[in-house]
N, C-alpha and C positions, 0 to 999 in steps of 0.2 A: 504493500500500500504506500510505500515511500514515494512513488512517482505520482500518486494522487495528492500528496501533501505539499510538495515543493511549490512555493509561491502561490498557494491556493488562496485567492482573494475573494472567492465566491463568484457565482455566475452572473449576478447583476441583471436580473430580468427587466427592471424598469428602464434600463438604457440599451437593451439589446438591439432594438430596431434603430435607435439613434446612432449607435456605434457602427452598425452595418451600413447605414446610409452614408456615414462619413467615409467609409472605406470604398463603397460601391454605390454611389448616388444614383446611377442609371439602372441599377438592377431592378427586376420586376417580380411581382407576385401575381399569379392568375388563380382565380377562385371558380368553383363550379356552382356557387350560390351567392346570393346577395347578403350583405351584412345588415342585421337589424339596427345596429348603432349608426350605420352610415350607408344607407341604400344608394345615395347619390354617388358613392365612390365607384360603383360598377364592379365588374369582375376582372379588371386588369388595372393594377396600380403600381407605381414605383415604390421602392422600399422607403424612400424619403417621404412620400405621401402617407404611407402607413405609420411611419415614425411620428409624423405630425398629428395623425389621428390619435395615437396613443397619448401624446402630450395634451391634446385637446381634452380627452376623456379623463386624464389625471386632474386637469383643472376643474372639470365638472364634478368629479367625485369630491375634490377639496371643497368646492362650493356647497356640496351636499353634507358637509361637516365630517367627512372621513378624514382621520388623522393618522400619523405614524403610529404603528403598533396595533391599530384596530384590525379586527378580523372582518373580512368582507366575503360572504358566501356568494358565489355565482351559480345560480340554478335557473337556467333559461332554455328556451328552444335551441336545438343544436345548431352550431355554426362556429366559424373561426373567430367571430367576435368574442367568444368566451376566452380564447387565448389572448386577444388584444386587450380585453378588459383586465385580465390578470396582470399584464405588463403595466397597464395604467395604474392599477391598485398598488403594485410594487413601486412604481415611480414616486409615489408620495409616502413611501415607507410603511404602508399598511400590508396586511398579509392576505393574499387571495386564498380562499377555501373553495375548491372546485367540486361541483356535483355533476355527474352525468345527467344529461337530459332524459336518459332511459330510466333513472330512478323513479319509483312511484312517489307520490306526494307524502305519504305517511312516513316512508323511510327517510326522505329528505328532511322532514320536520324533526325526526329523531336526531339526525346528524346536526341540524341547526341547533338543537337543544344542547348538544355536546360542545358546540362552538361558543357557548356562553354569551348570549345576546349580541350576535354580530350584526353588521349591516347585511342586508339581503338585496342582491341585484337579481332581478327576475323580469318577467314580462306578464302582461295581462292574462295570457292563455294559461301559463303555469299557476298564476295566483288564483284564478277563478275556477279552473277545471281540475287542478291536481293537488295543490297545497291545502291542508285543512284550515278551518276558520281560526284556529288558535295561533296561526303563524305570526300574526302581528304582536302577540303577547311574548313571542320568543326572540324577537329581534329589536335592535335599536331603531332601525328605520328601514323601510322598503323603498328601493330605487328601481324604476322601470326603464327597460331598454326599448319597449314598444307597448302601445296601448295606453290606457289610462286607468286610474283607480283613485277614488276620492281620498284615501288614506295613504297614498304613496306619492313619491317625488318622481316626476317625469324627467329623466336625464336629457331628453331632447330639449326640454324647456330651459336647460342650463347652458345652451349653446352660447358662445361668446364670453364665457367666464374667464377672468384674467388668468393667464398662465402662471404657474407656480414653480419655484425652483425644485430641482430633483432632490429627493431625500435618499441617501444611500445608507442602508443599515449595515451594521457589522456582519461579517460573513458567518458568524456563529448564531446569528439571529434567525428565527423562523422566516423563511422566504416564500414558502408554498405549502399548502396543505391539500392533499388529494385523498380520495378514498380508495380502499382496496377493492378487489373485484366483487366481493360479496358472494362468492360461490358456495360459502358454507354458512350463510346467515347475513345478519346486518353488517354492512361494510364497516371497516375500521377507518379512522382518520389518521393518515400517515403524515407526520410533520417533517418536512425537509428544510434544511438551512441552505443559505447560499453556498456554503462550503461543501455540503454533501452533494448538492446538485452539480457543482463544478467537478467533484470527484467522479461523478457518473459520466460527465462530458468527456473526460480525458481518455478513458479506454476506447470509447467509440471514435473519438477524433483520431486516436493513434492508429487505428486500422484503416480509416478512410483516407488519410493523407497519402500513404504509399500506393493505395489501390486506385485512387482517382487523382490524377495529376493535372488534368485539364478541366476547364469549365464545363459542367454538365447541368442540364435541367433536371431537377429532382421533383418527383411527384410523391406527395405524402397523403396517406389515408390512415391516420392514427387518431385515436380518441382525443378530442380537444381538451379533455380534463386530465390526461395522463402526463406524468412527469417526463415520459419519453419524448413527447412532442417538443418540449422546451429544449432538450439537449439536441434533438435532431435539427431544430430551427437554428440553434446557435452554430452548429457545425456548418449548415448550409449557407446562412446569411453572411457569416463572417468571412466565408470564402468567395462570396459573390455568385453563388449558384442561383439561377432563376428557380423560383419555387411554384409548383402547382399544388394547391391545397384542396383536397377533396372532402366533401361531406357525404357524398353519395357513392356507394361502392357497386351499384348495379352495373353488371358487365356491359350492357348495351350502351349506357351513357358514358362509362369510363372509356370504352373502346372508341367512341366517337371523338372524345377529347384527345386520347393518346394518338389516334391516327393522324390528328392535325399537329400536335405538339411534339411527338416523338421524344419522350423523356429518356434520359440516359441512366437515371437512378430511380428505383421504386422502393418505397418503404411502406409496409402495410402490415396489418394483423394476419396471422396464418389463415384464418377463415376467409379473409378477403382475397388472399392469393388463391385459395381453393376456388372461390367464385370466378376468379379471373382466368382460370385454366381455359375457359371457352374462348378467350381472346387469341389463344395459340393457333386457332383455325381460321381466324378472321382474314380474308384476302387482302385487307388494307394493311396488314402487318403492324398493328399498333405497338407491339412489343419488340419490334425489330432493332431499335436503337439502344435497348437497355444493356448496359454493361455491368450493372450491379443491382441485384434484387436483395433487399434487406428485410429481415423478419425478426421480431423480438417476441417476448411474452411466452411462447410455447415452442416445442419442437414441431417441425412441419413434416407432413407426409412426403415420402420419397416420390410418389407419383406426381405431386404438385411441382416439386423441384425439377423433376425430369422434364415435364411438359413446358414449363416456363423457360428454362434454359435453352431448350431447342427452338423456342419461338424467336430468340434473339439472333440477329445477323452479325453481331459484333464478334470480333475474332476470338476472344476468350472471356465470355461473360462469367460472372461469379454469383452464386447465391450465398449470401452471408447470413448465418443464423446466430442470434444471440440468445442465450438462456439466462434469465434472471427473474426478478420479482419486483413488484412495486416498492417493497420495503428496502431493497438493497441495490437496485439497478442491475446492469448487466454483470454477470459473474463469469460466464465462459463463452467462447466463440468458436465457430467452425465455418469453414468455407467449402462450398461444393462447386464443381465444374461439370461440364457436359460428360465427363468420364463416369459420373455417378450412375450406377445401374439401378434399375427399379427394385431389385431385391436387396439392395444394400441396407444395413441396419439403420433405420431411422431414429432409433433411440439414442444413438451416440450424438450428444449435443455439443461436444467440444471440450476445450481445455481452458484453464484460467488465463487471464491477461498477465503476462510476466511483470512483476513489480507492482501490480495494482490489485489483483484479487486472488484469493486463495479458496480452495474447496477441499473438503474432506467428507468421507462417508462413514457414519458411525453405526456400529452393529445394533440390530434391533433385539437380538436374542442371545448374544454371546458368541455366535458364529461369525467368521469373517464375511463381510458383505460380498455378494456375488449375484449373478443373474438369477440363481435359484433362491437366494436369501438376501434380497435387497436391504440396504441399510438406509438410515436417515441422511439426506444430503444437507450439509451445512456450509455456509459461506462466510468469509470474512472480507469486508470491503469498507473503505472510508465513505462510500456512497450510501451507507446504511442510514435510514431515518433515525431521528433522535428520540422519538416516542410515538405512541398512539395518543392522540388528543383525548384527555379525560379517561384514559385506560392504561395508565402506567404499569399496573400489575400484569395486565395481559401482554404488554410489550416485554416486560422483564422475563416472562415465562419462555420467550423464544430466544433469549440471549443466554449463552452458557459462558463459563469461565474462558477468558481469552478473547472474548468478543465474537464468538462463533454464533451465526444466526441460522436457526433451523428453518429450512425453506418450505417444509410441509410436503416435500416430495420424497420418494424412495428410489434408490438406484444403486449403482456400484461404479467403481473406476477400474479400467483395464490396467495392465502392466505398463502401458504407454502413457497413462495419466488421463485418458479420455473419460469424461463423465457420461455415464449411461443413465438416462431418466426413464424409469419404468412405469411409475404411477404416482398419483397423489396419495398421501397417506390415507385420507378419508375415503378414497375410491378403491382401495385394495379389495379384491375378491379372493379370499384365501383358497389356495389350491388351484387357482386358474392360471397364474402367471401374469404377465404384463398385458393389461387390457389395451394399452396404447400400441404395443407391438402387434397385437392381433388386429387392431384397427388399421395399422399401416399395411398389413398383409392383405386385408380385404380391399383396401383402396387400390392396391397394386394389381389386383386381379379383376376387379369389377369396374369397368369404365363408366357405367351409368350411376355410380354412387356419388351423391353430392355431400353426404355426411353419414357417419356411422359412429354411434356412441354405445359402448358396452357398459351396462350398469348392473348392479345386483338386484335381482327380483325379490319379491316378498318371501320366497322360499329359499333364498340364498343363491339360486342359480344365476349364471350370467345371462342377461337379456340384451340382445343387440337391438338398438333403436336405429332404424335406417331411413334416410331420405334419398330420393333419387332425383336426377336432373329432370326438370319439367314435370315432376311428380308422377312419372310413369310407374305403372305397377312393377314391383320387384320381380325379376326373373328368378323364380325359386330354384330352377334346375341349375342355373349359373351360380346362385348363392350356395347351394349345397356343395357344388364342386369347389368353390372358393374356400369353403370352411374345412375342406379335407386337410388334416394335419394340425388343425387348431384345437384347443381344448373344447370340450362339449359345451354347447350353449342351448338356451331355449329357442323356440321359433322366433324369427325376427318380427319386430313390431314396426310397421311403416307409419311415419309421420310426415307432414309437410315441414319443410325446413323453417318456415316462418313461425311454426308452433313451438320451436325449441326455446326454452328460457335462456337468455344470453346476458352476459355482463356488458359493461361499457366497451370492453376491448374484444367483443364478439366471442369470448369463451362461452362454452356451454355450461350451464349450471347443472352439473351432474346429479347432485343430491336432490335438487328440486325436480329435475327430470324424473328421477327414480320415484319420487313421491307422486308425480303426475301420472306416470305409467301405472303405478300400483292402484291409484284411485280409479283410473279408467278400467283397469282389469276387474276391480271389485264391482263396478257398475254393470258389467256384462252378465 
């Protein structure tokens, strides 16, 4: 972690766009949606224009009585203005607390309560249709980005507020609060400092610099409330990369955009890349100029990597996979080339960043961790959050002596040091082996699969929940053939992909899915 600490002054979110504009004033950002806070800006703007917008909204927030050290929850309809508001909040020394637009109102209200009477930036739709009536009692003031409400302050009405000097907080001060995925219940609020965010930026920047030597257009489809987006933006903007910011992952719309813009770098969630496999067959070749595909959050299926790399016409495209967690940032990295075969082990997620992150696997039952006896994966990194807001005891339970953070995953390491991720601790089906490895195998053999999630059924048996492309009926003969050699499973249950419960980063909420499947089965 030494390389994460040297001259670490913090990431300075409040001046990110300003610094980028000073370095590359003509650089541009392209959006696939309009901004609620600035619909007049359109869908193409210079970084200098966006820096001015951030400064403008910092002034409006100051006029609304937000001050340094205040917490400001942002819970509004989805859009890149969530990120821009975060930078504006940071610019006056306040702390942005970001909630996904996918959170239901009751969950958002519970998280607001933990934030201890913060300011709330929202919109009329969220306020009237999702947030409970008690919301006004939980906050200091409600600020609206669109619409009106008699008890709220309209930020549009504060246009023209006098600009205010930038307030730069110490690097050890809270700089950003995000929520965890919530795959196992109510999300936790993860507290990042400027220093921990900069410590996350460095390993990612260290691998991009030698891989991408020239200016490339980067397209980003990452949750607007995830810490990863801020480090990705810092890497891109400070190097002068034109940025395409996506709110919509629908393959048809993304293909139209990429066919015109021909991005050289793509960053997205694993499930988004799975959706985008369809673009590999598009005659307009929207992926032909991609030299680097980048995926974080989870291991990605070999089939997806295989198809996307072969859609690129660049001489030696790379698929970069980062394995990490909201609480610690990226921990290990692995790169794939076109030489990767479909049957290559997709559970190998990579090796730690030298001098920056460390990984160990701890035995679960006294036996050495192995493929047959996976252990607990633990990580050490200066990118680790400093606490869970209002849940210090819960945070302490995941940190062991020496600063090792338990990831909640099980796996093992090979003699070469590669980390193999087999399952989440809570998703283990004893005696089955790795559900994730079985899902990889099924994806590799069944072209029509859009998603497959293996969950424990009410009787303890493994139940595969499958989704097919265009919701076609599952070919049961092909399914039976694909299952040959895999551990025994119950009959597949077919769902529409839109029915699957998802987190802000498009992870499937497996525990919730298991409950939903059991409930449907009981009703039959």
